[in-house]
C-alpha positions as CSV (number, residue, x, y, z in Angstrom):
1,X,89.9,91.1,97.1
2,X,87.4,90.8,100.1
3,X,85.3,94.2,100.5
4,X,83.8,93.4,103.9
5,X,82.3,96.2,106.0
6,X,83.8,99.7,106.4
7,X,85.9,100.0,109.1
8,X,86.3,103.8,109.4
9,X,83.8,106.6,108.5
10,X,83.7,108.0,105.1
11,X,85.9,111.1,104.5
12,X,86.0,113.7,101.7
13,X,89.3,114.7,100.0
14,X,91.0,117.9,101.5
15,X,90.6,119.4,97.9
16,X,87.1,119.4,98.0
17,X,85.5,122.8,98.1
18,X,83.2,124.1,100.4
19,X,80.0,123.4,98.5
20,X,80.6,119.7,98.6
21,X,80.3,119.2,94.8
22,X,82.2,116.7,92.8
23,X,83.8,115.0,95.8
24,X,85.4,111.8,96.0
25,X,85.3,110.0,99.6
26,X,87.2,107.3,101.1
27,X,86.8,104.6,103.9
28,X,88.9,101.9,105.3
29,X,87.5,98.4,104.4
30,X,89.1,94.9,105.6
31,X,91.4,94.4,102.9
32,X,91.8,97.8,101.4
33,X,89.8,101.1,100.7
34,X,86.5,102.2,99.3
35,X,86.0,105.0,97.3
36,X,82.6,106.7,96.4
37,X,80.9,109.6,94.9
38,X,79.7,111.9,97.6
39,X,76.8,113.1,95.6
40,X,75.5,109.1,95.7
41,X,76.4,107.8,98.8
42,X,74.3,104.7,98.3
43,X,75.3,104.4,94.5
44,X,78.3,102.0,93.8
45,X,81.6,102.1,95.4
46,X,85.0,100.9,94.0
47,X,87.1,98.8,95.9
48,X,91.2,98.9,95.9
49,X,93.9,97.5,97.8
50,X,96.0,100.1,99.4
51,X,99.1,99.3,97.2
52,X,97.0,99.8,94.1
53,X,95.4,102.8,95.4
54,X,98.8,104.2,96.3
55,X,100.2,103.5,92.8
56,X,97.1,105.1,91.3
57,X,97.5,108.4,93.2
58,X,101.2,108.5,92.3
59,X,99.9,108.2,88.8
60,X,97.2,111.0,89.1
61,X,99.9,113.3,90.9
62,X,102.2,112.9,87.7
63,X,99.6,114.2,85.5
64,X,99.5,110.7,83.8
65,X,95.8,110.9,83.6
66,X,94.9,114.5,82.9
67,X,92.6,115.0,79.7
């Protein structure tokens, strides 16, 4: 997948608390979606295709990745 430039601004999860700690931010990219840690905006980003990210979100909602 080609990451390419971010095409939209970063947005925080609607589940983020008011303090802004432990947030995941998402941004649209040319071929998918980028994720980053809001505490480290210049740090590494994960790139996912939209279909893969949707499947991961479904698994998380179903509790398949709970500790």
